[in-house]
NUNUVEX-513580 format. One record per residue (C-alpha): chain; x, y, z; residue in one letter; residue number from 1. Coordinates in steps of 0.25 Angstrom, whole numbers, always signed. Layout:
cadena = A x = X y = Y z = Z residuo = A num = NUM
...
END
This chain:
cadena = A x = -33 y = +113 z = -18 residuo = M num = 1
cadena = A x = -31 y = +114 z = -33 residuo = T num = 2
cadena = A x = -36 y = +104 z = -43 residuo = R num = 3
cadena = A x = -22 y = +99 z = -46 residuo = T num = 4
cadena = A x = -19 y = +96 z = -31 residuo = D num = 5
cadena = A x = -32 y = +89 z = -31 residuo = F num = 6
cadena = A x = -29 y = +81 z = -43 residuo = Q num = 7
cadena = A x = -15 y = +77 z = -37 residuo = N num = 8
cadena = A x = -22 y = +72 z = -25 residuo = I num = 9
cadena = A x = -32 y = +64 z = -33 residuo = S num = 10
cadena = A x = -21 y = +58 z = -41 residuo = F num = 11
cadena = A x = -14 y = +52 z = -28 residuo = F num = 12
cadena = A x = -28 y = +48 z = -23 residuo = W num = 13
cadena = A x = -32 y = +41 z = -36 residuo = G num = 14
cadena = A x = -19 y = +34 z = -37 residuo = C num = 15
cadena = A x = -19 y = +28 z = -23 residuo = W num = 16
cadena = A x = -34 y = +25 z = -24 residuo = T num = 17
cadena = A x = -33 y = +18 z = -37 residuo = F num = 18
cadena = A x = -22 y = +9 z = -32 residuo = F num = 19
cadena = A x = -29 y = +6 z = -19 residuo = E num = 20
cadena = A x = -42 y = +3 z = -26 residuo = A num = 21
cadena = A x = -35 y = -7 z = -36 residuo = V num = 22
cadena = A x = -27 y = -13 z = -24 residuo = W num = 23
cadena = A x = -40 y = -15 z = -16 residuo = I num = 24
cadena = A x = -48 y = -21 z = -28 residuo = A num = 25
cadena = A x = -37 y = -31 z = -31 residuo = M num = 26
cadena = A x = -36 y = -36 z = -17 residuo = L num = 27
cadena = A x = -51 y = -37 z = -16 residuo = W num = 28
cadena = A x = -51 y = -45 z = -29 residuo = R num = 29
cadena = A x = -40 y = -54 z = -25 residuo = T num = 30
cadena = A x = -45 y = -56 z = -10 residuo = R num = 31
cadena = A x = -31 y = -52 z = -5 residuo = T num = 32
cadena = A x = -34 y = -40 z = +4 residuo = R num = 33
cadena = A x = -30 y = -45 z = +17 residuo = V num = 34
cadena = A x = -26 y = -35 z = +28 residuo = L num = 35
cadena = A x = -12 y = -35 z = +34 residuo = G num = 36
cadena = A x = -5 y = -43 z = +23 residuo = N num = 37
cadena = A x = +2 y = -31 z = +17 residuo = A num = 38
cadena = A x = +2 y = -22 z = +30 residuo = V num = 39
cadena = A x = +9 y = -33 z = +38 residuo = Y num = 40
cadena = A x = +21 y = -33 z = +29 residuo = R num = 41
cadena = A x = +25 y = -19 z = +34 residuo = I num = 42
cadena = A x = +36 y = -20 z = +44 residuo = P num = 43
cadena = A x = +30 y = -17 z = +58 residuo = G num = 44
cadena = A x = +16 y = -18 z = +54 residuo = M num = 45
cadena = A x = +14 y = -31 z = +62 residuo = K num = 46
cadena = A x = +16 y = -24 z = +75 residuo = H num = 47
cadena = A x = +8 y = -12 z = +74 residuo = I num = 48
cadena = A x = -3 y = -12 z = +84 residuo = R num = 49
cadena = A x = -2 y = -27 z = +85 residuo = R num = 50
cadena = A x = -1 y = -27 z = +100 residuo = G num = 51
cadena = A x = -15 y = -20 z = +101 residuo = A num = 52
cadena = A x = -20 y = -31 z = +92 residuo = C num = 53
cadena = A x = -15 y = -42 z = +101 residuo = E num = 54
cadena = A x = -21 y = -35 z = +113 residuo = K num = 55
cadena = A x = -35 y = -35 z = +107 residuo = R num = 56
cadena = A x = -34 y = -49 z = +103 residuo = V num = 57
cadena = A x = -30 y = -53 z = +117 residuo = E num = 58
cadena = A x = -41 y = -46 z = +122 residuo = T num = 59
cadena = A x = -51 y = -52 z = +113 residuo = L num = 60
cadena = A x = -46 y = -66 z = +115 residuo = L num = 61
cadena = A x = -47 y = -64 z = +130 residuo = A num = 62
cadena = A x = -61 y = -60 z = +128 residuo = A num = 63
cadena = A x = -64 y = -72 z = +120 residuo = L num = 64
cadena = A x = -58 y = -81 z = +131 residuo = G num = 65
cadena = A x = -67 y = -74 z = +141 residuo = Q num = 66
cadena = A x = -79 y = -78 z = +133 residuo = Q num = 67
cadena = A x = -74 y = -93 z = +133 residuo = G num = 68
cadena = A x = -69 y = -94 z = +119 residuo = V num = 69
cadena = A x = -58 y = -104 z = +119 residuo = P num = 70
cadena = A x = -44 y = -101 z = +114 residuo = A num = 71
cadena = A x = -46 y = -111 z = +102 residuo = E num = 72
cadena = A x = -59 y = -104 z = +99 residuo = G num = 73
cadena = A x = -53 y = -90 z = +97 residuo = G num = 74
cadena = A x = -43 y = -84 z = +88 residuo = P num = 75
cadena = A x = -28 y = -86 z = +89 residuo = D num = 76
cadena = A x = -22 y = -74 z = +95 residuo = K num = 77
cadena = A x = -10 y = -73 z = +86 residuo = D num = 78
cadena = A x = -18 y = -75 z = +73 residuo = E num = 79
cadena = A x = -29 y = -65 z = +77 residuo = L num = 80
cadena = A x = -18 y = -54 z = +81 residuo = V num = 81
cadena = A x = -11 y = -56 z = +68 residuo = D num = 82
cadena = A x = -23 y = -57 z = +59 residuo = R num = 83
cadena = A x = -30 y = -45 z = +66 residuo = W num = 84
cadena = A x = -18 y = -36 z = +66 residuo = H num = 85
cadena = A x = -15 y = -39 z = +51 residuo = R num = 86
cadena = A x = -29 y = -34 z = +48 residuo = I num = 87
cadena = A x = -28 y = -22 z = +56 residuo = V num = 88
cadena = A x = -15 y = -18 z = +51 residuo = A num = 89
cadena = A x = -19 y = -21 z = +37 residuo = G num = 90
cadena = A x = -32 y = -12 z = +38 residuo = R num = 91
cadena = A x = -24 y = +0 z = +44 residuo = C num = 92
cadena = A x = -14 y = -1 z = +33 residuo = G num = 93
cadena = A x = -25 y = -1 z = +22 residuo = S num = 94
cadena = A x = -32 y = +10 z = +28 residuo = V num = 95
cadena = A x = -19 y = +19 z = +29 residuo = L num = 96
cadena = A x = -16 y = +16 z = +14 residuo = L num = 97
cadena = A x = -30 y = +18 z = +10 residuo = Q num = 98
cadena = A x = -31 y = +31 z = +17 residuo = A num = 99
cadena = A x = -20 y = +37 z = +9 residuo = V num = 100
cadena = A x = -28 y = +41 z = -4 residuo = P num = 101
cadena = A x = -39 y = +47 z = +5 residuo = L num = 102
cadena = A x = -28 y = +55 z = +12 residuo = L num = 103
cadena = A x = -22 y = +59 z = -1 residuo = L num = 104
cadena = A x = -35 y = +65 z = -5 residuo = A num = 105
cadena = A x = -41 y = +71 z = +8 residuo = V num = 106
cadena = A x = -28 y = +77 z = +15 residuo = L num = 107
cadena = A x = -23 y = +86 z = +3 residuo = P num = 108
cadena = A x = -37 y = +90 z = +0 residuo = F num = 109
cadena = A x = -40 y = +94 z = +15 residuo = W num = 110
cadena = A x = -26 y = +101 z = +16 residuo = W num = 111
cadena = A x = -28 y = +109 z = +3 residuo = A num = 112
cadena = A x = -42 y = +113 z = +6 residuo = T num = 113
cadena = A x = -39 y = +116 z = +21 residuo = S num = 114
cadena = A x = -27 y = +124 z = +20 residuo = F num = 115
cadena = A x = -28 y = +130 z = +6 residuo = A num = 116
cadena = A x = -28 y = +145 z = +6 residuo = R num = 117
cadena = A x = -37 y = +147 z = -6 residuo = T num = 118
cadena = A x = -50 y = +154 z = -7 residuo = E num = 119
cadena = A x = -56 y = +144 z = -16 residuo = E num = 120
cadena = A x = -64 y = +132 z = -11 residuo = G num = 121
cadena = A x = -62 y = +117 z = -13 residuo = V num = 122
cadena = A x = -70 y = +112 z = -25 residuo = P num = 123
cadena = A x = -82 y = +103 z = -22 residuo = F num = 124
cadena = A x = -77 y = +92 z = -32 residuo = W num = 125
cadena = A x = -63 y = +92 z = -25 residuo = M num = 126
cadena = A x = -70 y = +89 z = -12 residuo = C num = 127
cadena = A x = -79 y = +78 z = -18 residuo = A num = 128
cadena = A x = -67 y = +72 z = -25 residuo = A num = 129
cadena = A x = -60 y = +71 z = -11 residuo = V num = 130
cadena = A x = -73 y = +65 z = -5 residuo = V num = 131
cadena = A x = -73 y = +55 z = -17 residuo = G num = 132
cadena = A x = -59 y = +51 z = -14 residuo = F num = 133
cadena = A x = -61 y = +48 z = +0 residuo = G num = 134
cadena = A x = -74 y = +40 z = -3 residuo = S num = 135
cadena = A x = -66 y = +31 z = -13 residuo = V num = 136
cadena = A x = -54 y = +29 z = -2 residuo = S num = 137
cadena = A x = -64 y = +25 z = +8 residuo = I num = 138
cadena = A x = -71 y = +16 z = -1 residuo = A num = 139
cadena = A x = -58 y = +9 z = -4 residuo = L num = 140
cadena = A x = -55 y = +7 z = +10 residuo = M num = 141
cadena = A x = -69 y = +0 z = +11 residuo = T num = 142
cadena = A x = -66 y = -8 z = -1 residuo = A num = 143
cadena = A x = -52 y = -12 z = +5 residuo = D num = 144
cadena = A x = -60 y = -17 z = +18 residuo = E num = 145
cadena = A x = -69 y = -25 z = +9 residuo = R num = 146
cadena = A x = -57 y = -31 z = +1 residuo = A num = 147
cadena = A x = -51 y = -35 z = +15 residuo = T num = 148
cadena = A x = -64 y = -42 z = +19 residuo = T num = 149
cadena = A x = -65 y = -49 z = +6 residuo = V num = 150
cadena = A x = -51 y = -54 z = +6 residuo = S num = 151
cadena = A x = -49 y = -57 z = +20 residuo = D num = 152
cadena = A x = -63 y = -60 z = +26 residuo = P num = 153
cadena = A x = -58 y = -68 z = +38 residuo = A num = 154
cadena = A x = -49 y = -56 z = +42 residuo = G num = 155
cadena = A x = -62 y = -47 z = +42 residuo = A num = 156
cadena = A x = -69 y = -58 z = +51 residuo = V num = 157
cadena = A x = -57 y = -57 z = +61 residuo = T num = 158
cadena = A x = -58 y = -42 z = +62 residuo = V num = 159
cadena = A x = -73 y = -42 z = +64 residuo = E num = 160
cadena = A x = -73 y = -54 z = +74 residuo = A num = 161
cadena = A x = -62 y = -47 z = +82 residuo = I num = 162
cadena = A x = -71 y = -34 z = +83 residuo = H num = 163
cadena = A x = -83 y = -42 z = +86 residuo = F num = 164
cadena = A x = -77 y = -49 z = +98 residuo = L num = 165
cadena = A x = -71 y = -37 z = +103 residuo = E num = 166
cadena = A x = -84 y = -30 z = +103 residuo = A num = 167
cadena = A x = -91 y = -42 z = +110 residuo = L num = 168
cadena = A x = -81 y = -46 z = +120 residuo = L num = 169
cadena = A x = -72 y = -33 z = +123 residuo = I num = 170
cadena = A x = -80 y = -22 z = +129 residuo = P num = 171
cadena = A x = -68 y = -12 z = +127 residuo = A num = 172
cadena = A x = -69 y = -14 z = +112 residuo = R num = 173
cadena = A x = -84 y = -11 z = +112 residuo = R num = 174
cadena = A x = -90 y = +3 z = +108 residuo = G num = 175
cadena = A x = -98 y = +12 z = +115 residuo = A num = 176
cadena = A x = -111 y = +7 z = +122 residuo = Q num = 177
cadena = A x = -120 y = +14 z = +113 residuo = G num = 178
cadena = A x = -115 y = +8 z = +101 residuo = S num = 179
cadena = A x = -111 y = -6 z = +106 residuo = A num = 180
cadena = A x = -123 y = -13 z = +100 residuo = L num = 181
cadena = A x = -121 y = -7 z = +87 residuo = D num = 182
cadena = A x = -106 y = -10 z = +87 residuo = A num = 183
cadena = A x = -108 y = -24 z = +91 residuo = H num = 184
cadena = A x = -119 y = -26 z = +79 residuo = G num = 185
cadena = A x = -110 y = -20 z = +69 residuo = K num = 186
cadena = A x = -98 y = -28 z = +73 residuo = Q num = 187
cadena = A x = -106 y = -41 z = +73 residuo = F num = 188
cadena = A x = -112 y = -37 z = +59 residuo = Q num = 189
cadena = A x = -97 y = -35 z = +54 residuo = R num = 190
cadena = A x = -93 y = -49 z = +59 residuo = L num = 191
cadena = A x = -105 y = -55 z = +52 residuo = C num = 192
cadena = A x = -101 y = -48 z = +39 residuo = N num = 193
cadena = A x = -87 y = -52 z = +39 residuo = V num = 194
cadena = A x = -91 y = -67 z = +42 residuo = L num = 195
cadena = A x = -100 y = -67 z = +30 residuo = R num = 196
cadena = A x = -89 y = -60 z = +22 residuo = A num = 197
cadena = A x = -79 y = -71 z = +26 residuo = H num = 198
cadena = A x = -89 y = -82 z = +21 residuo = A num = 199
cadena = A x = -91 y = -74 z = +8 residuo = R num = 200
cadena = A x = -77 y = -70 z = +4 residuo = H num = 201
cadena = A x = -69 y = -81 z = +11 residuo = G num = 202
cadena = A x = -76 y = -92 z = +3 residuo = T num = 203
cadena = A x = -75 y = -84 z = -10 residuo = R num = 204
cadena = A x = -67 y = -95 z = -18 residuo = T num = 205
cadena = A x = -74 y = -107 z = -11 residuo = M num = 206
cadena = A x = -84 y = -117 z = -16 residuo = S num = 207
cadena = A x = -99 y = -113 z = -14 residuo = P num = 208
cadena = A x = -101 y = -124 z = -4 residuo = A num = 209
cadena = A x = -89 y = -118 z = +5 residuo = I num = 210
cadena = A x = -95 y = -104 z = +3 residuo = R num = 211
cadena = A x = -108 y = -109 z = +7 residuo = E num = 212
cadena = A x = -103 y = -116 z = +20 residuo = S num = 213
cadena = A x = -95 y = -105 z = +24 residuo = V num = 214
cadena = A x = -106 y = -95 z = +23 residuo = R num = 215
cadena = A x = -115 y = -104 z = +30 residuo = D num = 216
cadena = A x = -105 y = -105 z = +42 residuo = T num = 217
cadena = A x = -104 y = -90 z = +42 residuo = T num = 218
cadena = A x = -119 y = -88 z = +43 residuo = E num = 219
cadena = A x = -120 y = -98 z = +54 residuo = R num = 220
cadena = A x = -109 y = -91 z = +61 residuo = L num = 221
cadena = A x = -116 y = -77 z = +59 residuo = I num = 222
cadena = A x = -129 y = -83 z = +64 residuo = M num = 223
cadena = A x = -122 y = -88 z = +77 residuo = A num = 224
cadena = A x = -115 y = -75 z = +79 residuo = L num = 225
cadena = A x = -128 y = -67 z = +77 residuo = A num = 226
cadena = A x = -135 y = -76 z = +87 residuo = E num = 227
cadena = A x = -124 y = -74 z = +97 residuo = G num = 228
cadena = A x = -124 y = -59 z = +95 residuo = D num = 229
cadena = A x = -139 y = -58 z = +97 residuo = Q num = 230
cadena = A x = -138 y = -66 z = +110 residuo = R num = 231
cadena = A x = -127 y = -57 z = +114 residuo = Y num = 232
cadena = A x = -135 y = -44 z = +111 residuo = L num = 233
cadena = A x = -148 y = -48 z = +116 residuo = L num = 234
cadena = A x = -144 y = -58 z = +128 residuo = G num = 235
cadena = A x = -140 y = -55 z = +142 residuo = G num = 236
cadena = A x = -132 y = -62 z = +153 residuo = G num = 237
cadena = A x = -128 y = -77 z = +150 residuo = A num = 238
cadena = A x = -134 y = -77 z = +136 residuo = D num = 239
cadena = A x = -126 y = -64 z = +132 residuo = R num = 240
cadena = A x = -113 y = -70 z = +137 residuo = S num = 241
cadena = A x = -116 y = -83 z = +130 residuo = A num = 242
cadena = A x = -118 y = -76 z = +117 residuo = A num = 243
cadena = A x = -105 y = -68 z = +119 residuo = E num = 244
cadena = A x = -98 y = -81 z = +121 residuo = R num = 245
cadena = A x = -104 y = -87 z = +108 residuo = D num = 246
cadena = A x = -100 y = -75 z = +100 residuo = L num = 247
cadena = A x = -86 y = -75 z = +105 residuo = S num = 248
cadena = A x = -84 y = -89 z = +102 residuo = R num = 249
cadena = A x = -90 y = -88 z = +88 residuo = L num = 250
cadena = A x = -82 y = -75 z = +84 residuo = V num = 251
cadena = A x = -69 y = -80 z = +91 residuo = A num = 252
cadena = A x = -70 y = -92 z = +82 residuo = D num = 253
cadena = A x = -72 y = -84 z = +70 residuo = V num = 254
cadena = A x = -60 y = -76 z = +74 residuo = L num = 255
cadena = A x = -52 y = -88 z = +76 residuo = R num = 256
cadena = A x = -54 y = -93 z = +61 residuo = H num = 257
cadena = A x = -53 y = -79 z = +55 residuo = S num = 258
cadena = A x = -41 y = -73 z = +61 residuo = C num = 259
cadena = A x = -31 y = -83 z = +54 residuo = R num = 260
cadena = A x = -23 y = -77 z = +43 residuo = A num = 261
cadena = A x = -29 y = -77 z = +29 residuo = R num = 262
cadena = A x = -17 y = -85 z = +24 residuo = A num = 263
cadena = A x = -19 y = -96 z = +35 residuo = R num = 264
cadena = A x = -34 y = -97 z = +34 residuo = R num = 265
cadena = A x = -37 y = -111 z = +28 residuo = D num = 266
cadena = A x = -52 y = -112 z = +30 residuo = S num = 267
cadena = A x = -65 y = -105 z = +29 residuo = L num = 268
cadena = A x = -69 y = -108 z = +44 residuo = V num = 269
cadena = A x = -73 y = -95 z = +51 residuo = I num = 270
cadena = A x = -80 y = -102 z = +63 residuo = V num = 271
cadena = A x = -79 y = -115 z = +70 residuo = D num = 272
cadena = A x = -92 y = -123 z = +66 residuo = S num = 273
cadena = A x = -94 y = -129 z = +80 residuo = R num = 274
cadena = A x = -98 y = -115 z = +85 residuo = L num = 275
cadena = A x = -109 y = -115 z = +74 residuo = L num = 276
cadena = A x = -114 y = -129 z = +78 residuo = A num = 277
cadena = A x = -127 y = -123 z = +84 residuo = N num = 278
cadena = A x = -130 y = -113 z = +73 residuo = V num = 279
cadena = A x = -140 y = -117 z = +63 residuo = P num = 280
cadena = A x = -137 y = -118 z = +48 residuo = E num = 281
cadena = A x = -140 y = -106 z = +40 residuo = T num = 282
cadena = A x = -150 y = -107 z = +29 residuo = E num = 283
cadena = A x = -142 y = -99 z = +19 residuo = G num = 284
cadena = A x = -128 y = -94 z = +19 residuo = A num = 285
cadena = A x = -125 y = -80 z = +16 residuo = G num = 286
cadena = A x = -124 y = -75 z = +2 residuo = S num = 287
cadena = A x = -111 y = -76 z = -5 residuo = S num = 288
cadena = A x = -113 y = -62 z = -12 residuo = T num = 289
cadena = A x = -108 y = -49 z = -6 residuo = E num = 290
cadena = A x = -118 y = -42 z = +3 residuo = P num = 291
cadena = A x = -125 y = -30 z = -4 residuo = L num = 292
cadena = A x = -118 y = -20 z = +5 residuo = R num = 293
cadena = A x = -104 y = -25 z = +2 residuo = S num = 294
cadena = A x = -107 y = -25 z = -13 residuo = R num = 295
cadena = A x = -112 y = -10 z = -12 residuo = L num = 296
cadena = A x = -100 y = -6 z = -4 residuo = L num = 297
cadena = A x = -91 y = -13 z = -15 residuo = A num = 298
cadena = A x = -98 y = -6 z = -26 residuo = G num = 299
cadena = A x = -98 y = +7 z = -19 residuo = A num = 300
cadena = A x = -83 y = +5 z = -16 residuo = G num = 301
cadena = A x = -80 y = +2 z = -31 residuo = R num = 302
cadena = A x = -88 y = +14 z = -36 residuo = L num = 303
cadena = A x = -80 y = +23 z = -26 residuo = A num = 304
cadena = A x = -67 y = +18 z = -31 residuo = V num = 305
cadena = A x = -72 y = +20 z = -46 residuo = A num = 306
cadena = A x = -76 y = +34 z = -42 residuo = A num = 307
cadena = A x = -63 y = +37 z = -36 residuo = G num = 308
cadena = A x = -55 y = +32 z = -48 residuo = L num = 309
cadena = A x = -63 y = +40 z = -58 residuo = L num = 310
cadena = A x = -61 y = +52 z = -49 residuo = A num = 311
cadena = A x = -46 y = +50 z = -49 residuo = G num = 312
cadena = A x = -46 y = +48 z = -64 residuo = A num = 313
cadena = A x = -53 y = +62 z = -66 residuo = F num = 314
cadena = A x = -44 y = +69 z = -55 residuo = L num = 315
cadena = A x = -31 y = +63 z = -60 residuo = F num = 316
cadena = A x = -21 y = +75 z = -63 residuo = P num = 317
cadena = A x = -18 y = +75 z = -78 residuo = G num = 318
cadena = A x = -26 y = +62 z = -82 residuo = G num = 319
cadena = A x = -16 y = +52 z = -87 residuo = G num = 320
cadena = A x = -16 y = +37 z = -87 residuo = E num = 321
cadena = A x = -18 y = +36 z = -72 residuo = A num = 322
cadena = A x = -31 y = +44 z = -74 residuo = S num = 323
cadena = A x = -36 y = +34 z = -84 residuo = G num = 324
cadena = A x = -32 y = +22 z = -75 residuo = L num = 325
cadena = A x = -41 y = +28 z = -64 residuo = L num = 326
cadena = A x = -52 y = +30 z = -73 residuo = A num = 327
cadena = A x = -51 y = +16 z = -78 residuo = V num = 328
cadena = A x = -51 y = +11 z = -64 residuo = A num = 329
cadena = A x = -63 y = +19 z = -60 residuo = G num = 330
cadena = A x = -71 y = +14 z = -72 residuo = V num = 331
cadena = A x = -67 y = +0 z = -69 residuo = A num = 332
cadena = A x = -72 y = +2 z = -55 residuo = S num = 333
cadena = A x = -85 y = +7 z = -59 residuo = V num = 334
cadena = A x = -86 y = -5 z = -69 residuo = A num = 335
cadena = A x = -84 y = -15 z = -57 residuo = A num = 336
cadena = A x = -97 y = -11 z = -51 residuo = I num = 337
cadena = A x = -105 y = -7 z = -64 residuo = W num = 338
cadena = A x = -108 y = -18 z = -73 residuo = P num = 339
cadena = A x = -113 y = -10 z = -85 residuo = P num = 340
cadena = A x = -99 y = -2 z = -85 residuo = L num = 341
cadena = A x = -92 y = -15 z = -84 residuo = R num = 342
cadena = A x = -99 y = -21 z = -96 residuo = E num = 343
cadena = A x = -96 y = -9 z = -104 residuo = V num = 344
cadena = A x = -82 y = -10 z = -101 residuo = L num = 345
cadena = A x = -81 y = -24 z = -104 residuo = Y num = 346
cadena = A x = -88 y = -22 z = -117 residuo = R num = 347
cadena = A x = -79 y = -10 z = -120 residuo = G num = 348
cadena = A x = -66 y = -18 z = -117 residuo = G num = 349
cadena = A x = -71 y = -30 z = -126 residuo = G num = 350
cadena = A x = -73 y = -20 z = -138 residuo = L num = 351
cadena = A x = -59 y = -14 z = -136 residuo = L num = 352
cadena = A x = -52 y = -27 z = -135 residuo = T num = 353
cadena = A x = -61 y = -33 z = -147 residuo = G num = 354
cadena = A x = -67 y = -43 z = -138 residuo = R num = 355
cadena = A x = -82 y = -46 z = -141 residuo = S num = 356
cadena = A x = -92 y = -50 z = -131 residuo = S num = 357
cadena = A x = -96 y = -61 z = -140 residuo = T num = 358
cadena = A x = -82 y = -66 z = -142 residuo = A num = 359
cadena = A x = -85 y = -79 z = -136 residuo = G num = 360
cadena = A x = -98 y = -82 z = -144 residuo = E num = 361
cadena = A x = -98 y = -90 z = -157 residuo = P num = 362
cadena = A x = -98 y = -82 z = -170 residuo = E num = 363
cadena = A x = -110 y = -88 z = -176 residuo = A num = 364
cadena = A x = -121 y = -88 z = -166 residuo = M num = 365
cadena = A x = -131 y = -94 z = -176 residuo = G num = 366
cadena = A x = -123 y = -106 z = -178 residuo = E num = 367
cadena = A x = -126 y = -119 z = -170 residuo = E num = 368
cadena = A x = -114 y = -124 z = -162 residuo = P num = 369
cadena = A x = -106 y = -135 z = -168 residuo = S num = 370
cadena = A x = -107 y = -148 z = -161 residuo = H num = 371
cadena = A x = -95 y = -156 z = -159 residuo = P num = 372
cadena = A x = -92 y = -168 z = -168 residuo = A num = 373
cadena = A x = -94 y = -181 z = -162 residuo = P num = 374
cadena = A x = -82 y = -188 z = -157 residuo = S num = 375
cadena = A x = -78 y = -201 z = -163 residuo = L num = 376
cadena = A x = -78 y = -213 z = -153 residuo = P num = 377
cadena = A x = -65 y = -220 z = -149 residuo = C num = 378
cadena = A x = -63 y = -234 z = -156 residuo = P num = 379
cadena = A x = -66 y = -242 z = -144 residuo = R num = 380
cadena = A x = -80 y = -235 z = -143 residuo = C num = 381
cadena = A x = -83 y = -236 z = -157 residuo = A num = 382
cadena = A x = -90 y = -249 z = -156 residuo = D num = 383
cadena = A x = -99 y = -245 z = -144 residuo = R num = 384
cadena = A x = -113 y = -240 z = -147 residuo = P num = 385
cadena = A x = -115 y = -225 z = -145 residuo = T num = 386
cadena = A x = -124 y = -221 z = -134 residuo = V num = 387
cadena = A x = -132 y = -208 z = -136 residuo = T num = 388
cadena = A x = -140 y = -200 z = -126 residuo = G num = 389
cadena = A x = -153 y = -206 z = -129 residuo = G num = 390
cadena = A x = -149 y = -220 z = -133 residuo = S num = 391
cadena = A x = -148 y = -233 z = -125 residuo = R num = 392
cadena = A x = -137 y = -243 z = -127 residuo = P num = 393
cadena = A x = -140 y = -255 z = -135 residuo = A num = 394
cadena = A x = -142 y = -268 z = -128 residuo = G num = 395
END
């Protein structure tokens, strides 16, 4: 592959990746990344694999009925099928669109290097650039998944609750016996994580009292789930069956509240409070800040996007305005995670626009601030005695 061919590939990859990154960042910022909203507008998309989704929901509801979960304590079939199918269809559509830049970079490179009849080998920098392109594309897929969780935390709860109930109640959906415990533990941990994410992101615009109440309820729910899961894993016989029923009731009620469409959700309730009557109050609710792991992943994703944009700017054929735009976007992405660069850019922008950092300060710092002139009393109050802070009224 010649350098010109590789520059053309980099051009297409950089343009697609740039608009994809801007799109994901905008939806993440506005909390509007809801799976299925755009994909469901495509004709015929509502019927693709919907029958399989309905069969899985029917099997799940039948398993919940065998555990003694009443119909009013579980999710509505139509709501659950529509919600789950929208999420699955939206995720498939997103993955297909996000795989395009990766395919644009990998397939021509693989074709040219595998079938080229030249004696010269492939430069190392070209292989490293393709690996970098793939890393940035995968990082964008991870960022899109995170944007979905932030925008629609109830949808994430719906998906993880379904997977947990299938692993708990439907033997056909369980993995191999050697990894059954590991799979169960990982699925339970994912369910707890999305519940905490729901309490954190679902109450973002609420008052501190409401956020604290929702976090407290969520922590009590997680305590109840952990206690039932421990009894299920360590118990046997009747105690294990009782723990399985308790877990089924709790997760089914969580699924009932979370599977409603986002536009029709009018409350922050995630579980019936009567199911937590015997759970003690938590001493301290979970932290409202993002976990360290999530913050590190977000920073790594921004850094990968910045590296991809800067690489696209250098590899852009012929330079031009598009190369400058890619470079500016890359520097802005680095500034988003590096405060010193952000401060330098802010000060540089102020110097270019003539704005000083002390524009809002008074010109003469040594002068004392002027006191407002005393206001004149109204005619009806003129004959009344003036009362000062340390005086007492006469008489």
